C-alpha positions as semicolon CSV with decimal commas, in nm:
position;residue;x (nm);y (nm);z (nm)
1;X;10,102;12,205;11,908
2;X;10,331;12,164;12,207
3;X;10,681;12,023;12,157
4;X;10,932;11,889;12,406
5;X;11,290;11,971;12,312
6;X;11,582;11,785;12,471
7;X;11,909;11,974;12,438
8;X;12,263;12,032;12,563
9;X;12,352;12,390;12,652
10;X;12,660;12,397;12,429
11;X;12,770;12,258;12,096
12;X;13,136;12,270;12,199
13;X;13,140;11,963;12,427
14;X;13,042;11,608;12,360
15;X;12,685;11,543;12,477
16;X;12,645;11,376;12,816
17;X;12,312;11,228;12,915
18;X;12,346;11,377;13,263
19;X;12,361;11,728;13,117
20;X;12,051;11,699;12,897
21;X;11,791;11,967;12,966
22;X;11,435;12,012;12,843
23;X;11,223;12,299;12,723
24;X;10,866;12,312;12,595
25;X;10,738;12,537;12,320
26;X;10,448;12,592;12,084
27;X;10,503;12,557;11,710
28;X;10,324;12,437;11,399
29;X;10,557;12,145;11,317
30;X;10,864;11,962;11,445
31;X;11,071;12,141;11,181
32;X;10,940;12,481;11,294
33;X;11,009;12,397;11,660
34;X;11,368;12,300;11,579
35;X;11,415;12,618;11,373
36;X;11,285;12,839;11,657
37;X;11,531;12,689;11,904
38;X;11,823;12,701;11,659
39;X;11,757;13,069;11,575
40;X;11,725;13,181;11,937
41;X;11,978;12,972;12,131
42;X;12,329;12,823;12,104
43;X;12,189;12,485;12,215
44;X;12,278;12,147;12,071
45;X;11,935;11,996;12,004
46;X;11,916;11,624;12,071
47;X;11,550;11,545;12,012
48;X;11,223;11,724;11,936
49;X;10,898;11,546;12,017
50;X;10,535;11,651;11,980
51;X;10,341;11,589;12,300
52;X;9,965;11,570;12,335
53;X;9,688;11,381;12,511
54;X;9,778;11,194;12,831
55;X;10,149;11,257;12,780
56;X;10,090;11,634;12,769
57;X;9,872;11,614;13,081
58;X;10,150;11,424;13,259
59;X;10,415;11,679;13,157
60;X;10,190;11,971;13,260
61;X;10,165;11,824;13,611
62;X;10,543;11,839;13,647
63;X;10,673;12,136;13,846
64;X;10,934;12,191;13,570
65;X;10,674;12,238;13,294
66;X;10,682;12,590;13,151
67;X;10,627;12,697;12,792
68;X;10,929;12,883;12,659
69;X;10,860;13,187;12,445
70;X;11,122;13,349;12,223
71;X;11,092;13,711;12,108
């Protein structure tokens, strides 16, 4: 499944909506997606959402859509 993760780049500052960034990744569950990001980044995760169907098609048409892979 594909997940959309909204995050702030640091946990040290208070979150600001204007600084929210997005990444997309494949995982089995929402919990697994959150764990992958937490283990591989210092990001402050705001929201993790499964995307599929028309919503996934819409996101894939965005020039910013790129699946993130962690080693």
